[in-house]
C-alpha positions as CSV (number, residue, x, y, z in Angstrom):
1,M,66.8,-6.6,-57.1
2,A,65.3,-6.0,-53.6
3,P,64.2,-9.3,-52.0
4,T,60.5,-10.3,-52.8
5,V,58.2,-13.1,-52.1
6,H,55.7,-14.4,-54.6
7,Q,52.6,-15.9,-52.9
8,W,50.1,-18.1,-54.8
9,P,46.6,-18.2,-53.5
10,A,44.8,-21.4,-52.2
11,Q,42.9,-21.9,-55.6
12,Q,43.0,-25.2,-57.4
13,R,41.5,-24.7,-60.7
14,V,40.4,-21.9,-63.2
15,H,38.3,-23.5,-65.8
16,H,37.6,-21.9,-69.3
17,S,34.5,-23.8,-70.1
18,S,30.7,-23.7,-69.5
19,V,29.2,-24.3,-66.4
20,A,27.4,-27.4,-67.5
21,A,31.0,-29.2,-68.3
22,A,32.8,-27.8,-65.0
23,L,30.5,-27.6,-62.2
24,P,29.8,-31.1,-61.7
25,E,33.3,-32.0,-61.6
26,E,33.9,-29.4,-58.9
27,L,31.0,-30.7,-56.9
28,A,31.5,-34.3,-57.2
29,D,33.0,-34.6,-53.8
30,C,30.1,-32.9,-51.8
31,R,26.6,-33.7,-51.1
32,K,25.1,-30.1,-49.8
33,V,25.6,-27.0,-52.0
34,L,24.3,-23.5,-51.4
35,L,23.7,-21.3,-54.3
36,A,24.3,-17.6,-53.6
37,T,23.5,-14.9,-56.3
38,T,21.8,-11.6,-56.6
39,R,17.9,-10.6,-57.6
40,S,18.7,-9.6,-60.9
41,L,20.4,-13.1,-61.9
42,A,18.1,-15.2,-59.9
43,G,15.7,-15.8,-62.9
44,S,18.2,-15.8,-65.4
45,G,19.2,-18.6,-68.0
46,I,22.6,-18.8,-66.3
47,A,21.2,-19.3,-62.9
48,A,19.0,-22.3,-64.2
49,A,22.2,-23.7,-66.1
50,V,23.9,-23.5,-62.6
51,R,21.0,-25.0,-61.0
52,A,21.0,-27.9,-63.4
53,A,24.8,-28.3,-63.0
54,I,24.3,-28.7,-59.0
55,G,21.3,-30.9,-59.2
56,S,20.2,-32.8,-56.2
57,R,23.1,-31.5,-54.3
58,L,21.4,-28.0,-54.1
59,V,19.7,-27.6,-50.6
60,A,19.5,-23.8,-50.1
61,E,19.4,-20.7,-52.3
62,T,19.7,-17.0,-51.7
63,A,19.5,-14.0,-54.0
64,A,19.6,-11.2,-51.2
65,M,23.3,-10.1,-51.1
66,R,23.3,-6.2,-52.0
67,A,25.9,-4.1,-53.6
68,H,29.1,-3.7,-51.8
69,S,28.3,-6.7,-49.3
70,P,26.5,-5.1,-46.3
71,V,27.5,-6.7,-43.1
72,E,23.8,-7.7,-42.6
73,D,23.6,-9.4,-45.6
74,V,26.8,-11.5,-44.8
75,L,25.7,-12.2,-41.6
76,A,22.3,-13.6,-42.8
77,L,24.1,-15.9,-45.5
78,A,26.4,-17.1,-42.6
79,G,23.5,-18.1,-41.0
80,L,21.8,-20.0,-43.9
81,L,25.2,-21.8,-44.3
82,R,25.2,-23.0,-40.8
83,T,21.3,-24.2,-41.1
84,S,21.8,-25.9,-44.7
85,R,25.1,-27.3,-43.5
86,A,26.5,-26.7,-46.9
87,E,29.9,-28.1,-47.9
88,R,30.5,-25.9,-50.9
89,V,29.0,-22.2,-51.9
90,V,28.5,-21.6,-55.5
91,T,28.6,-17.9,-56.3
92,L,26.8,-16.7,-59.3
93,G,27.3,-12.8,-59.8
94,G,29.9,-10.2,-59.4
95,G,32.3,-8.6,-56.6
96,S,29.5,-8.2,-54.0
97,V,28.2,-11.6,-54.1
98,I,31.6,-13.2,-54.2
99,D,33.0,-11.1,-51.4
100,G,29.9,-11.5,-49.0
101,A,30.2,-15.2,-49.6
102,K,34.0,-14.9,-48.6
103,V,33.2,-13.4,-45.4
104,A,30.3,-15.6,-44.7
105,C,32.2,-18.6,-44.7
106,F,34.9,-16.9,-42.6
107,A,32.2,-16.0,-40.1
108,V,31.2,-19.9,-39.9
109,W,34.6,-20.9,-39.8
110,Q,35.3,-18.4,-36.8
111,G,32.2,-19.0,-35.0
112,I,30.9,-15.3,-35.6
113,A,27.2,-14.4,-35.4
114,D,27.0,-10.7,-34.8
115,R,28.1,-7.6,-36.3
116,P,30.5,-6.5,-33.5
117,T,32.3,-9.6,-33.3
118,L,32.7,-9.7,-37.0
119,L,34.0,-6.2,-37.4
120,A,36.5,-6.8,-34.7
121,R,37.9,-9.6,-36.7
122,T,39.0,-7.2,-39.6
123,S,42.0,-7.6,-41.2
124,G,42.9,-3.9,-42.0
125,R,44.6,-3.4,-45.3
126,G,47.9,-4.8,-45.0
127,A,49.5,-7.9,-46.5
128,Q,50.1,-11.5,-45.0
129,R,51.6,-14.6,-45.7
130,E,48.8,-17.0,-47.2
131,G,48.9,-19.8,-45.0
132,W,47.1,-21.9,-47.2
133,Q,48.7,-25.3,-46.3
134,R,46.6,-25.6,-43.2
135,E,43.5,-28.1,-43.2
136,E,40.9,-27.1,-45.7
137,P,38.0,-25.5,-43.8
138,T,34.2,-26.0,-44.9
139,P,32.6,-24.4,-46.9
140,R,34.6,-23.4,-49.5
141,L,33.5,-21.2,-52.6
142,I,33.1,-22.3,-56.1
143,A,32.8,-18.9,-58.2
144,V,31.1,-18.5,-61.3
145,P,31.6,-14.6,-62.3
146,T,29.6,-12.5,-64.0
147,T,31.4,-9.5,-64.4
148,L,35.1,-8.6,-64.8
149,S,36.1,-7.6,-61.1
150,A,38.3,-10.2,-60.6
151,A,37.1,-10.5,-57.0
152,E,37.3,-14.3,-57.4
153,F,40.8,-14.6,-57.5
154,A,41.7,-12.7,-54.5
155,P,41.8,-13.9,-50.7
156,H,40.8,-10.6,-49.5
157,A,37.2,-9.4,-49.4
158,G,35.6,-6.2,-48.9
159,V,32.1,-5.7,-46.6
160,T,30.2,-2.4,-45.8
161,D,29.0,-1.3,-42.6
162,L,26.0,0.8,-43.5
163,Q,25.6,2.2,-40.2
164,E,29.2,3.8,-40.8
165,G,29.2,4.2,-44.4
166,R,32.7,2.5,-44.4
167,K,34.2,-0.4,-46.0
168,Y,36.0,-3.0,-43.7
169,R,38.6,-5.6,-45.2
170,F,38.9,-9.5,-44.4
171,L,41.9,-11.2,-45.2
172,D,41.9,-15.2,-45.2
173,S,43.9,-17.3,-47.5
174,M,40.9,-19.8,-47.8
175,Q,38.5,-17.0,-48.6
176,V,39.7,-17.4,-52.4
177,P,37.3,-19.6,-54.3
178,R,38.5,-23.3,-54.4
179,A,37.7,-22.9,-58.3
180,V,36.6,-20.5,-60.6
181,I,34.7,-21.3,-63.8
182,L,35.3,-18.5,-66.5
183,D,32.3,-19.2,-68.7
184,P,31.9,-16.4,-71.3
185,A,28.1,-16.8,-71.4
186,A,27.6,-16.2,-67.7
187,T,28.2,-12.8,-68.5
188,L,25.5,-12.2,-71.1
189,D,22.9,-11.2,-68.6
190,T,24.9,-8.5,-66.9
191,P,23.8,-4.9,-67.9
192,A,26.4,-3.2,-70.3
193,E,27.5,-0.4,-68.0
194,L,28.1,-3.1,-65.1
195,L,30.1,-5.5,-67.3
196,L,32.4,-2.5,-69.0
197,S,32.7,-0.6,-65.8
198,S,34.0,-3.7,-64.1
199,G,36.2,-4.2,-67.0
200,I,37.7,-0.7,-66.3
201,R,38.2,-1.9,-62.8
202,A,40.3,-4.7,-64.1
203,F,42.3,-2.4,-66.0
204,D,42.7,0.0,-63.0
205,H,44.2,-3.5,-61.1
206,A,46.9,-3.7,-63.8
207,A,47.5,-0.3,-64.7
208,E,48.0,0.8,-61.0
209,R,50.7,-2.0,-60.7
210,W,52.1,-1.1,-64.0
211,C,52.7,2.6,-62.5
212,A,53.9,1.3,-59.2
213,T,57.1,2.5,-57.6
214,E,58.4,-0.8,-56.6
215,R,57.5,-3.6,-59.5
216,T,58.4,-7.0,-60.4
217,A,59.1,-8.5,-63.7
218,F,56.2,-11.1,-63.0
219,S,53.9,-8.0,-62.3
220,D,55.2,-6.0,-65.4
221,A,54.8,-8.8,-67.8
222,V,50.9,-9.8,-66.5
223,S,49.9,-6.2,-65.9
224,R,50.9,-5.1,-69.6
225,Q,49.3,-8.0,-71.0
226,A,46.0,-7.6,-69.3
227,M,46.0,-3.9,-70.7
228,E,46.4,-4.7,-74.0
229,M,43.8,-7.4,-74.1
230,L,41.1,-4.9,-72.1
231,A,41.8,-2.6,-74.7
232,T,40.9,-4.8,-77.6
233,A,38.0,-6.7,-75.7
234,L,36.2,-4.2,-74.0
235,P,35.2,-2.1,-77.0
236,R,34.4,-5.3,-79.1
237,V,31.8,-6.0,-76.3
238,R,30.4,-3.0,-76.4
239,Q,29.9,-3.1,-80.2
240,T,28.9,-6.7,-80.5
241,P,27.3,-7.7,-77.2
242,A,26.8,-11.5,-78.4
243,D,30.8,-11.8,-79.3
244,L,31.5,-14.6,-77.1
245,Q,35.2,-14.7,-78.0
246,A,35.6,-11.0,-77.0
247,R,34.1,-11.6,-73.5
248,A,36.3,-14.8,-73.1
249,M,39.3,-12.3,-74.0
250,A,38.1,-10.0,-71.4
251,Q,37.7,-12.6,-68.7
252,E,41.2,-13.9,-69.3
253,A,42.5,-10.3,-69.2
254,M,41.1,-9.6,-65.8
255,W,42.7,-12.7,-64.2
256,L,45.6,-11.4,-65.5
257,S,45.0,-7.9,-64.2
258,V,45.4,-9.2,-60.6
259,M,48.1,-11.6,-60.7
260,G,50.8,-8.9,-60.2
261,G,49.4,-8.6,-56.5
262,W,51.0,-11.8,-55.8
263,S,54.4,-11.1,-56.3
264,G,53.8,-8.2,-53.9
265,V,53.2,-4.9,-56.2
266,A,50.6,-2.9,-54.7
267,V,48.2,-0.8,-56.1
268,G,47.3,3.0,-55.0
269,A,44.9,5.8,-54.6
270,S,42.4,4.7,-57.2
271,H,41.5,1.6,-55.5
272,G,41.8,3.4,-52.1
273,I,39.6,6.4,-53.2
274,G,37.1,3.6,-54.5
275,Y,36.6,2.2,-51.3
276,L,35.6,5.5,-49.9
277,L,33.0,6.4,-52.7
278,G,31.9,2.9,-52.4
279,G,31.3,2.9,-48.6
280,G,30.4,6.3,-48.2
281,R,27.9,7.1,-51.4
282,G,27.5,3.4,-52.7
283,V,29.0,4.1,-55.8
284,P,29.5,0.7,-57.7
285,H,33.0,-0.6,-57.8
286,G,33.6,-0.5,-61.3
287,I,32.2,3.0,-61.4
288,T,34.7,4.1,-59.0
289,S,37.6,3.0,-61.2
290,C,36.1,5.1,-64.4
291,L,36.2,8.0,-62.0
292,G,39.3,7.5,-60.0
293,L,42.0,6.3,-62.4
294,P,42.1,9.1,-64.7
295,A,42.4,11.4,-61.8
296,V,44.9,9.5,-59.9
297,M,47.0,9.2,-63.0
298,R,46.9,13.0,-63.5
299,W,48.0,13.3,-59.8
300,N,50.8,10.9,-60.2
301,E,52.5,12.3,-63.6
302,P,55.1,14.0,-61.5
303,V,56.6,10.7,-60.2
304,N,55.6,8.1,-62.9
305,A,54.9,9.9,-66.3
306,P,57.3,7.6,-68.4
307,R,55.4,4.7,-67.5
308,Q,52.1,6.6,-67.8
309,Q,53.1,7.1,-71.6
310,D,52.7,3.3,-72.2
311,I,49.3,3.5,-71.2
312,A,48.7,6.6,-73.5
313,R,50.2,4.9,-76.5
314,L,48.2,2.0,-75.9
315,L,44.7,3.9,-75.8
316,G,45.9,6.6,-78.1
317,G,46.0,9.6,-75.5
318,A,48.5,12.5,-75.1
319,T,48.9,11.3,-71.4
320,G,47.8,8.4,-69.4
321,A,45.2,10.4,-67.9
322,A,43.8,11.8,-71.2
323,G,44.1,8.7,-72.8
324,L,41.8,6.8,-70.1
325,R,39.3,9.3,-70.0
326,S,38.7,9.1,-73.8
327,F,38.8,5.5,-73.4
328,I,36.4,5.2,-70.6
329,R,34.0,7.7,-72.5
330,G,34.0,5.7,-75.7
331,L,32.7,2.9,-73.4
332,G,29.8,4.9,-72.7
333,L,31.0,5.5,-69.1
334,P,31.0,8.4,-66.7
335,T,34.4,9.9,-65.6
336,T,33.3,12.6,-63.5
337,L,31.7,12.9,-59.9
338,A,28.6,14.8,-61.1
339,E,27.8,12.1,-63.2
340,V,27.2,10.2,-60.2
341,G,25.6,12.7,-58.1
342,I,28.3,13.6,-56.1
343,S,28.9,17.2,-55.6
344,L,32.4,19.1,-55.1
345,D,31.1,20.2,-51.3
346,E,31.0,16.4,-50.4
347,I,34.5,16.0,-51.3
348,P,35.9,16.7,-47.7
349,A,33.7,14.5,-45.7
350,L,34.5,11.5,-48.2
351,A,38.2,12.2,-48.0
352,A,37.9,12.3,-44.5
353,K,36.8,8.6,-44.4
354,W,40.6,7.6,-45.3
355,D,41.9,6.0,-42.3
356,G,45.7,6.7,-43.2
357,G,46.4,3.1,-44.5
358,P,46.8,1.4,-47.7
359,P,46.1,1.3,-50.7
360,I,46.2,5.0,-50.6
361,A,49.1,4.9,-48.4
362,T,51.0,2.8,-51.1
363,N,50.3,5.4,-53.9
364,P,53.3,6.0,-56.0
365,R,53.3,9.7,-55.2
366,P,53.0,10.1,-51.6
367,V,49.7,10.7,-50.1
368,R,50.2,12.6,-46.7
369,S,47.2,14.0,-45.5
370,V,43.3,13.9,-46.1
371,A,43.6,17.1,-47.9
372,D,46.1,15.3,-50.5
373,V,43.1,13.0,-51.1
374,A,40.5,15.8,-51.5
375,E,43.1,17.2,-54.1
376,I,42.9,14.1,-56.1
377,M,39.0,13.7,-55.8
378,A,38.8,17.4,-57.1
379,L,40.2,15.9,-60.3
380,M,37.1,13.9,-61.0
381,V,35.3,16.7,-62.6
C-alpha cells in the first residue's frame, strides 16, 4: 500500500438533533452571534427556530448571500462581521451561504477588505495539511445545512468572481464549521429540485472517489455506504416529502460522501466541470452533478469500468452512466445541457476556462487538454 495521510478536519461535533436542542449548547460560550441565511429562508419556520435558539446573543443578521457565493457578497458579510464583532456565525442554508461565510471569516482573520487582495489569497486547488492545532481564530462557524451538498464538512470553499465568470477556491483548516447540526426538519422548506439535486452532488462526492485510480479502504467503505443510503433515501424523499427519517438518512449519507477526501482520495472531472458550469453560466451546484457525473462516468469507462459496474448494479443500469442517468431522471432532475439553457456552441468557451489544475487534473482517465474537457461536455446531451 502506498503511504497515505488521513487528515481530520477541525470540526468538534456533529449533532443529529433539532436546532432547538443543539444550538444553545454550541453558543453557550459566546455573547455575540451573527445569522447568515438566504432570502428564500429568511421568513421560514426553521429561520424562526434558529433565531429563538440564538436568543439575546443575536447581534446581526443577513440574507444577502447569492448563489455561488459572489465575491461582493462575501466581502459585504466580512464587513458586517467586523462591525458586529460577532464571535460565531450561524449559517442556515446550503453550500453558497456556507462557503460564503467560510471565506468571509477568512477575510476577517486576515484583515482583507477588498476584491484584489482577497482573490490574491486564493489557494488554488491543491491539498495542504490541516494545521488546525493553532489557536482558534474568531469568528468560527456553526452550520445548520438545508441541502445535501456537504459544504459544512469541508475546510475549503469556492467563491465566484462575477466579473471574470470564474470560481476561486480558498482553503484554511479553520474554515470548516466548528459544529454542524443535522436537523432533518431544516430541509423541509428547501425546494424539491434543490434538495434532490444536492443529493446527487453528494452521490457525486462518493462515486468519483469509488471510481478513483488511487483509493483507500476507508474511502471505499464510506463512499459505498453513502451511495447505498442515497440510492434509498432520495427516491423516498421525492415520493413522501414529509418523511423525516428519509431526510435524516440522506443527511447522514451526504456526511459519509465526503469522508473519503479526508484520507486523500481525490474527486475528478465531474466536480471540476461543475466549477466551470457554475462559475461560467451560474448552473446550481447540484445540477452540475446531474449533468456532469453520468457524462464523466461514460468518458472514464476505458479505465474504471469494473468499479462503475458496482454503481450500475446499485442503480439498476447496464452501465454506471446509464444507471446514473436513469436514477437522476427518476428524481425529476435534468441530465442535459439543453435543459439548463446551454447550447453546444457554448462548450468551447466554457471548456477554455479550465486552468489545468485539479480536480479535472485528478480524473482517473487523464484529461490532457481543453479539447478533452470539451469532449466530456459534449456527452452531456
